[in-house]
N, C-alpha and C positions, 0 to 999 in steps of 0.2 A: 504493499500499500504505499510506503514512504516513496518508492521509486516513481509509482504512478502518480502522485500527488506532486512531488517533487518536477517531473517531466511537464506536467499541466501547469505549472507556476503557482499552485497553491500554497499559501504559508504553511510549512509542516514543521512539527517538532517531534523529534525521535529521542526515546529514552534508550541510551546504550548502557551494557555492562562495562565492567572494568576492561576487559579484553574482547572487544568488539569484532565484528565481521570485518575482514580486511579491507572491503569497500569503503567503510565509513572513516577510515584513518585511525591514528592512535590519539591524537590530540586536538586537531581542529574543532571549532565549535560551529563551523558552517561547511558546506559542502561546494567544492569547485565547479562540480558538475550541476547542481541544482542550487541556484541562488536565494531560493526562499524556504530553504531546510537548514534548520538549527537543531545541533545536537545537545543534548543534556545526558553528561555521562556520570555513571556511578563511580564514586572516588575510593570507596571504601568496600572490602569484601562483605557481603551480606548486608549492605546498608543503602536501601534504595534512597533514602531521605535525602541524600548528597545529590540526587538527580532530581527528585520530584520536587523539593523546595524552591530551588531556582525555576524549574517549569512553571510552576504556581504564580511565583513572583512575575514572570514574563507574560504569563496567560492575563493576570490582572492588568498589567500595563497596557497589553494588546488590547483588551476589552476597552479600557479608558480611552485609547486613542481612537476607537472606533466609536465611541459614544455609547458603549454598552455596559451594563452592570452585572456584575456576579454577585448573586445572592446565595 
């Protein structure tokens, strides 16, 4: 789904584990192939909070910028 959304130019956020698939690279926050794809990487083994908290913050900021409210 991430590849399809990225190819369509849709804003896309991908949660990645510590050792992601090679296509997503090891450290980048964005994709050179898909400019609207943003990565949120897990930084500690067994702890998805390190990826989900920044994603929640980014979602909140995105919704504010679109004049939408997250309730």
